[in-house]
GUMARPA-507713 format. One record per residue (C-alpha): x, y, z. Coordinates in steps of 0.1 Angstrom, whole numbers, padded with zeros to 4 digits, always signed. Example, Ala and Ser with C-alpha at 12.3 -4.5 7.8 and 13.67 -1.06 7.14 Angstrom:
2
+0123-0045+0078/+0137-0011+0071/
***
This chain:
663
-0349-0317+0439/-0360-0293+0413/-0335-0270+0395/-0347-0238+0411/-0370-0224+0439/-0399-0201+0435/-0403-0180+0464/-0434-0161+0476/-0415-0128+0473/-0409-0135+0436/-0446-0139+0431/-0456-0109+0451/-0433-0087+0432/-0452-0096+0400/-0486-0098+0414/-0488-0136+0407/-0496-0150+0442/-0533-0152+0431/-0522-0168+0398/-0502-0195+0416/-0529-0203+0441/-0556-0204+0415/-0537-0228+0393/-0532-0251+0422/-0567-0248+0435/-0557-0232+0468/-0572-0196+0466/-0582-0183+0499/-0612-0161+0503/-0591-0137+0524/-0570-0127+0495/-0575-0092+0482/-0578-0103+0445/-0598-0075+0430/-0574-0055+0409/-0547-0079+0402/-0572-0108+0398/-0591-0090+0372/-0559-0083+0353/-0548-0120+0356/-0582-0136+0350/-0580-0132+0313/-0546-0151+0312/-0559-0176+0337/-0589-0184+0316/-0567-0188+0286/-0544-0210+0304/-0573-0231+0318/-0588-0234+0283/-0555-0246+0269/-0550-0269+0297/-0584-0285+0294/-0579-0293+0257/-0542-0303+0257/-0539-0321+0291/-0555-0354+0279/-0531-0356+0250/-0502-0348+0273/-0514-0375+0298/-0516-0400+0269/-0480-0395+0257/-0465-0393+0292/-0482-0426+0304/-0471-0444+0272/-0436-0439+0286/-0439-0437+0324/-0474-0448+0334/-0488-0425+0360/-0454-0422+0378/-0446-0387+0384/-0474-0372+0363/-0490-0351+0389/-0455-0337+0400/-0450-0328+0363/-0484-0310+0361/-0476-0291+0393/-0443-0280+0379/-0460-0267+0347/-0485-0247+0368/-0459-0233+0391/-0439-0221+0362/-0467-0206+0345/-0477-0186+0376/-0442-0169+0374/-0447-0156+0338/-0441-0119+0335/-0467-0095+0321/-0445-0089+0291/-0444-0127+0282/-0481-0131+0289/-0487-0103+0264/-0464-0120+0239/-0484-0152+0244/-0515-0133+0234/-0499-0120+0203/-0485-0152+0191/-0517-0172+0199/-0533-0147+0175/-0506-0153+0148/-0494-0189+0155/-0471-0191+0126/-0452-0158+0133/-0419-0175+0126/-0429-0182+0090/-0434-0145+0083/-0413-0132+0053/-0396-0108+0074/-0377-0133+0094/-0339-0130+0089/-0317-0150+0112/-0282-0148+0126/-0263-0171+0149/-0233-0161+0170/-0213-0168+0201/-0219-0139+0226/-0182-0139+0237/-0170-0135+0201/-0195-0108+0192/-0198-0087+0223/-0177-0103+0250/-0206-0103+0276/-0243-0098+0277/-0237-0065+0294/-0227-0049+0261/-0251-0069+0239/-0279-0042+0240/-0256-0017+0225/-0251-0041+0195/-0287-0044+0186/-0286-0015+0162/-0260-0032+0141/-0282-0064+0139/-0312-0044+0130/-0293-0025+0102/-0288-0059+0087/-0324-0069+0091/-0319-0095+0116/-0352-0105+0135/-0341-0139+0148/-0310-0142+0168/-0296-0177+0177/-0272-0174+0206/-0247-0203+0208/-0245-0221+0242/-0248-0196+0271/-0253-0218+0302/-0229-0225+0329/-0201-0249+0316/-0168-0262+0326/-0138-0239+0321/-0122-0260+0294/-0138-0293+0287/-0172-0279+0275/-0175-0288+0238/-0180-0252+0229/-0207-0249+0255/-0226-0282+0248/-0214-0297+0281/-0238-0279+0304/-0234-0277+0341/-0266-0257+0349/-0295-0255+0326/-0308-0221+0339/-0276-0202+0349/-0258-0180+0325/-0221-0188+0324/-0202-0162+0344/-0178-0156+0316/-0207-0143+0295/-0223-0122+0323/-0250-0124+0349/-0285-0138+0348/-0299-0104+0352/-0278-0090+0322/-0292-0118+0301/-0327-0108+0311/-0321-0071+0303/-0307-0082+0269/-0339-0103+0262/-0361-0075+0269/-0342-0052+0247/-0344-0077+0219/-0381-0080+0222/-0386-0042+0222/-0367-0042+0190/-0386-0071+0174/-0358-0096+0177/-0367-0132+0187/-0340-0151+0207/-0331-0187+0202/-0309-0206+0226/-0294-0241+0226/-0310-0265+0250/-0289-0297+0253/-0313-0325+0260/-0292-0355+0255/-0264-0349+0282/-0249-0328+0309/-0213-0319+0317/-0196-0341+0342/-0196-0311+0365/-0233-0308+0366/-0248-0310+0401/-0263-0343+0393/-0230-0358+0380/-0212-0345+0411/-0236-0361+0434/-0236-0393+0413/-0198-0395+0417/-0203-0390+0455/-0226-0421+0457/-0261-0405+0455/-0282-0432+0441/-0310-0408+0430/-0285-0388+0409/-0269-0418+0395/-0304-0430+0382/-0304-0399+0359/-0275-0414+0340/-0264-0447+0325/-0238-0462+0349/-0225-0498+0348/-0201-0516+0371/-0187-0538+0345/-0185-0540+0306/-0214-0565+0300/-0241-0540+0291/-0217-0514+0275/-0203-0541+0252/-0238-0552+0243/-0246-0515+0235/-0215-0510+0213/-0225-0539+0191/-0253-0518+0177/-0243-0482+0181/-0219-0462+0159/-0194-0437+0172/-0200-0400+0169/-0164-0390+0172/-0144-0421+0163/-0111-0401+0162/-0114-0376+0191/-0137-0396+0213/-0138-0433+0203/-0164-0455+0219/-0195-0447+0237/-0186-0452+0273/-0160-0437+0296/-0146-0453+0327/-0150-0431+0358/-0125-0437+0386/-0147-0421+0414/-0176-0444+0405/-0154-0474+0395/-0179-0478+0367/-0185-0471+0331/-0207-0440+0321/-0225-0437+0288/-0210-0407+0269/-0221-0407+0234/-0202-0376+0225/-0172-0366+0246/-0159-0383+0278/-0171-0354+0298/-0207-0353+0285/-0228-0378+0304/-0260-0391+0286/-0292-0385+0305/-0316-0414+0312/-0351-0402+0300/-0365-0435+0311/-0364-0418+0345/-0394-0395+0345/-0377-0371+0370/-0352-0363+0342/-0380-0351+0320/-0397-0331+0347/-0365-0312+0357/-0356-0306+0321/-0392-0292+0316/-0388-0270+0347/-0355-0255+0333/-0370-0250+0299/-0401-0231+0313/-0379-0209+0335/-0360-0199+0304/-0393-0193+0286/-0402-0169+0314/-0369-0150+0309/-0377-0142+0273/-0365-0172+0251/-0386-0175+0220/-0370-0206+0204/-0353-0235+0218/-0327-0254+0197/-0331-0289+0210/-0296-0303+0204/-0290-0338+0193/-0326-0349+0197/-0323-0383+0177/-0301-0395+0206/-0322-0389+0236/-0338-0423+0241/-0316-0453+0246/-0327-0488+0239/-0303-0517+0241/-0304-0540+0210/-0310-0511+0187/-0288-0482+0173/-0305-0460+0199/-0311-0434+0173/-0344-0419+0162/-0365-0443+0184/-0402-0438+0185/-0399-0427+0221/-0378-0397+0210/-0408-0384+0190/-0430-0389+0221/-0407-0368+0242/-0405-0340+0217/-0443-0342+0215/-0444-0339+0253/-0422-0308+0254/-0442-0291+0226/-0476-0297+0243/-0461-0283+0276/-0450-0251+0257/-0485-0249+0242/-0500-0249+0276/-0476-0228+0297/-0455-0207+0272/-0474-0205+0238/-0450-0178+0227/-0421-0201+0224/-0413-0227+0198/-0389-0257+0191/-0361-0260+0166/-0348-0295+0163/-0312-0304+0154/-0315-0334+0132/-0286-0340+0109/-0299-0361+0081/-0314-0360+0046/-0347-0340+0043/-0369-0371+0040/-0354-0384+0073/-0355-0351+0090/-0391-0342+0081/-0407-0368+0105/-0395-0347+0133/-0420-0321+0121/-0445-0346+0132/-0480-0346+0115/-0508-0321+0112/-0526-0339+0139/-0496-0344+0161/-0469-0317+0153/-0434-0320+0170/-0407-0295+0160/-0417-0261+0146/-0383-0257+0129/-0358-0281+0114/-0325-0275+0095/-0323-0283+0059/-0287-0297+0065/-0285-0313+0030/-0294-0280+0012/-0262-0266+0028/-0241-0296+0017/-0255-0295-0019/-0247-0258-0022/-0211-0264-0014/-0210-0295-0037/-0224-0274-0066/-0198-0248-0060/-0169-0271-0061/-0182-0293-0090/-0199-0265-0111/-0226-0292-0114/-0260-0284-0099/-0277-0318-0107/-0274-0331-0072/-0287-0298-0059/-0317-0302-0083/-0324-0337-0070/-0324-0324-0034/-0350-0297-0043/-0372-0324-0059/-0368-0346-0028/-0379-0320-0001/-0410-0334+0015/-0441-0313+0010/-0465-0333+0032/-0455-0316+0063/-0477-0298+0090/-0488-0262+0083/-0466-0252+0114/-0436-0267+0099/-0407-0244+0088/-0373-0251+0074/-0341-0233+0085/-0316-0227+0056/-0280-0217+0061/-0246-0217+0043/-0223-0221+0074/-0227-0226+0111/-0205-0231+0142/-0199-0267+0132/-0180-0287+0106/-0192-0296+0072/-0199-0333+0069/-0204-0347+0034/-0238-0362+0039/-0250-0361+0003/-0275-0385-0014/-0253-0413-0025/-0279-0425-0049/-0282-0392-0066/-0244-0391-0068/-0244-0424-0087/-0271-0412-0111/-0249-0383-0119/-0219-0405-0126/-0201-0399-0093/-0187-0427-0071/-0198-0417-0037/-0165-0426-0019/-0142-0408-0044/-0166-0379-0047/-0165-0374-0010/-0126-0376-0011/-0128-0350-0038/-0149-0326-0017/-0127-0331+0013/-0096-0324-0006/-0112-0294-0025/-0122-0276+0006/-0091-0283+0024/-0074-0265-0006/-0052-0293-0016/-0071-0303-0048/-0054-0288-0079/-0071-0257-0090/-0091-0253-0057/-0099-0217-0046/-0106-0228-0011/-0087-0226+0022/-0098-0248+0052/-0089-0275+0076/-0099-0311+0083/-0120-0322+0113/-0124-0358+0124/-0100-0371+0097/-0099-0408+0100/-0069-0425+0084/-0087-0459+0086/-0118-0449+0066/-0103-0419+0048/-0133-0399+0059/-0131-0364+0072/-0151-0332+0076/-0142-0297+0066/-0139-0265+0086/-0135-0228+0075/-0153-0196+0073/-0176-0190+0043/-0152-0163+0029/-0122-0186+0032/-0140-0216+0018/-0152-0194-0011/-0117-0183-0020/-0114-0148-0005/-0085-0158+0018/-0066-0173-0012/-0073-0142-0033/-0060-0118-0007/-0030-0140-0001/-0021-0141-0038/-0031-0104-0043/-0054-0115-0071/-0082-0088-0073/-0101-0108-0101/-0102-0139-0079/-0113-0117-0050/-0143-0105-0070/-0152-0141-0079/-0149-0150-0043/-0174-0123-0032/-0197-0136-0060/-0195-0171-0046/-0204-0158-0011/-0234-0138-0023/-0245-0167-0046/-0247-0191-0016/-0263-0167+0008/-0289-0155-0015/-0298-0190-0026/-0304-0199+0011/-0327-0170+0014/-0350-0180-0014/-0351-0217-0007/-0383-0217+0014/-0376-0212+0051/-0358-0190+0076/-0324-0179+0063/-0298-0178+0089/-0263-0161+0087/-0234-0171+0107/-0220-0139+0125/-0190-0126+0105/-0201-0141+0072/-0219-0107+0064/-0184-0090+0064/-0164-0118+0048/-0144-0129+0079/-0115-0151+0071/-0102-0182+0090/-0087-0175+0125/-0057-0198+0128/-0048-0183+0163/-0069-0213+0178/-0038-0235+0173/-0019-0216+0200/-0046-0223+0226/-0039-0256+0243/-0077-0260+0250/-0087-0254+0214/-0059-0266+0194/-0073-0301+0188/-0106-0289+0176/-0104-0273+0141/-0139-0260+0143/-0124-0230+0162/-0109-0220+0128/-0143-0205+0120/-0153-0194+0156/-0130-0164+0157/-0140-0131+0174/-0162-0107+0154/-0140-0080+0139/-0157-0048+0149/-0129-0027+0133/-0139-0040+0100/-0177-0037+0108/-0172+0000+0117/-0155+0006+0083/-0183-0010+0061/-0187+0023+0043/-0154+0019+0026/-0163+0000-0005/-0127-0004-0015/-0124-0031+0011/-0136-0067+0005/-0155-0070+0038/-0175-0038+0029/-0182-0052-0006/-0196-0084+0009/-0217-0065+0034/-0230-0040+0009/-0241-0067-0016/-0257-0089+0009/-0275-0061+0026/-0289-0050-0008/-0304-0085-0013/-0318-0086+0023/-0334-0052+0018/-0349-0061-0015/-0361-0096-0004/-0371-0091+0033/-0409-0092+0035/-0414-0101-0001/-0443-0124-0006/-0419-0151-0020/-0398-0151+0011/-0408-0171+0043/-0420-0207+0044/-0454-0207+0026/-0439-0220-0007/-0429-0252-0025/-0397-0256-0046/-0396-0270-0082/-0368-0273-0106/-0366-0268-0143/-0340-0286-0164/-0316-0262-0181/-0292-0267-0210/-0261-0263-0188/-0256-0283-0156/-0237-0254-0140/-0269-0234-0140/-0299-0243-0118/-0335-0231-0125/-0356-0232-0093/-0393-0221-0091/-0406-0208-0058/-0443-0213-0059/-0468-0203-0031/-0486-0232-0015/-0520-0216-0019/-0532-0220-0055/-0548-0184-0054/-0514-0169-0053/-0496-0191-0079/-0492-0161-0102/-0467-0146-0077/-0442-0173-0082/-0405-0165-0084/-0380-0180-0109/-0345-0184-0095/-0316-0189-0120/-0282-0194-0104/-0248-0200-0122/-0225-0221-0101/-0194-0215-0124/-0169-0188-0129/-0179-0185-0166/-0206-0167-0183/-0234-0191-0195/-0260-0189-0220/-0288-0213-0210/-0323-0224-0221/-0351-0240-0202/-0356-0274-0216/-0389-0287-0201/-0420-0281-0220/-0444-0281-0190/-0435-0246-0183/-0444-0228-0215/-0463-0201-0196/-0431-0192-0178/-0412-0189-0210/-0437-0163-0226/-0440-0142-0195/-0419-0111-0190/-0399-0113-0157/-0383-0086-0136/-0351-0092-0116/-0359-0083-0080/-0327-0064-0072/-0315-0050-0105/-0349-0043-0121/-0339-0055-0155/-0364-0074-0175/-0359-0110-0188/-0378-0134-0211/-0372-0171-0207/-0384-0183-0242/-0348-0179-0255/-0313-0181-0242/-0306-0162-0210/-0271-0150-0203/-0260-0153-0167/-0227-0139-0155/-0201-0158-0133/-0217-0169-0102/-0248-0147-0109/-0281-0153-0091/-0313-0139-0107/-0345-0136-0086/-0371-0132-0113/-0406-0121-0104/-0437-0114-0126/-0437-0080-0142/
***
């Protein structure tokens, strides 16, 4: 049973009956095809050309997993979904086929948000677009929006229906209206697409609990502990404190269900080709409704193989490749962002290769970690090591996503070898960071809370808004205006560094106005055990409407950040067509990073970034002799306009970041 039905009325309303029948080879001579056929012929030819080129590759990947079983049904689904594509989306396909790396454009500025926190429902979201445009946002990541259980939903990552908007956020039609409004205003929409699991209230899970064998085959269900115990020997726990183990006993089934994340999130069995087909159908329906980017959640987990750690298996890459090829055929305006939380050299394989690309976008998670590490230690050497380790041999279509904070916790996944080289013991250094951003370490400016604190291993993750972790909450509480000024400088330093670090910069909603931790979550019995809700509070529109008052901290954050966005957005050194290099400086608190265009013809347009990660004024020199030309050149700071030479000591103020471009 597919996830939705396509009625003839639906096609007639859009003039797509001809399109449907032509794709399926069932065009009747009695059809009056003249006007609408001529209009659709261009798109049909494009579809058929793409199909003829891409389908042999698709077949090869598919049959490597499933043989021929279900392949024709998959192709029929792809054709059916393309036949329902609106004129607006067909036009967008044309535009992006002409400019296939549109998402790498230097004008791309991202924001991520929860709809209910930002605007309550989709009905009022169109009225918020002007605010987003004023900040320069062109890429909007909406946190989970699909139908979910009322309480046990993991912030929306327990999905009950992959095409239906959750009723608390509005109706399907209100989402469609909002998507159209975003496209009219040059904003691309990204939504989460949870590939690994469903909610235990999903139709498939409900039918499975009722004894439906077909539905049960879409999950991993075992009558005894033999297979689960064999699996547990090789596989780590994702949430060892809140949700220990990888299986949950279900009384209705009298069986054990694989639940990698939470007990109410049932892992999907992609060894069943019907799971793939139905997920493809859901994805393509959302493409037709205006989704530009899918954030594939937890993709390293989606293929299970007993006797292995069931992470990052080769079949995962095959599945991602299948999803991408199907998008290239039926929805070429839409791209894939992968959620892979590892070091860059382990993340980069999910870009695929030039010949076999996979994800278009991937998070530079370790960049985020090293920014916070540099801020706490006033030592940029591990950040420098990271910059030098970012893989450059990636497909031309590959693009990093850079960010300072997101909806999730901060896990301290730094490079332990790099830590040792700099004289840090990895275990004790992690303990320092956990304590520092909790606010319990002596002299810490931070205010936060712990997540997944494990008394056995002494491991934990940290939660908090950017502003609170950067010291603004503590400064306000202590009525210390000087510390408040330093906190704002820290916020701007981190955000601007993410802007210039080669990729799409993404702000977390509320960070642009310096929102503080929201401790009210503790009073909610359904949120109180999950400290991530500390930084998932509602957007403060009262503060946003007063951003013209520069005597207020939130307005100062917004004003300074917006100045950088206006100065940098569209600049040739923004976007993703650059490589990063570091230059050793005379002070470990100050990092020097070169942003160099990939194309040698534009090398003269490089940017030099000097960033001071301490609260003290620093006088620094560049120590490496290979960059003598950089020393003698006269540089202009992008925002301030002041001119700087690098052949002598350069003065950087507390937490100052300089974006230096050739005069």
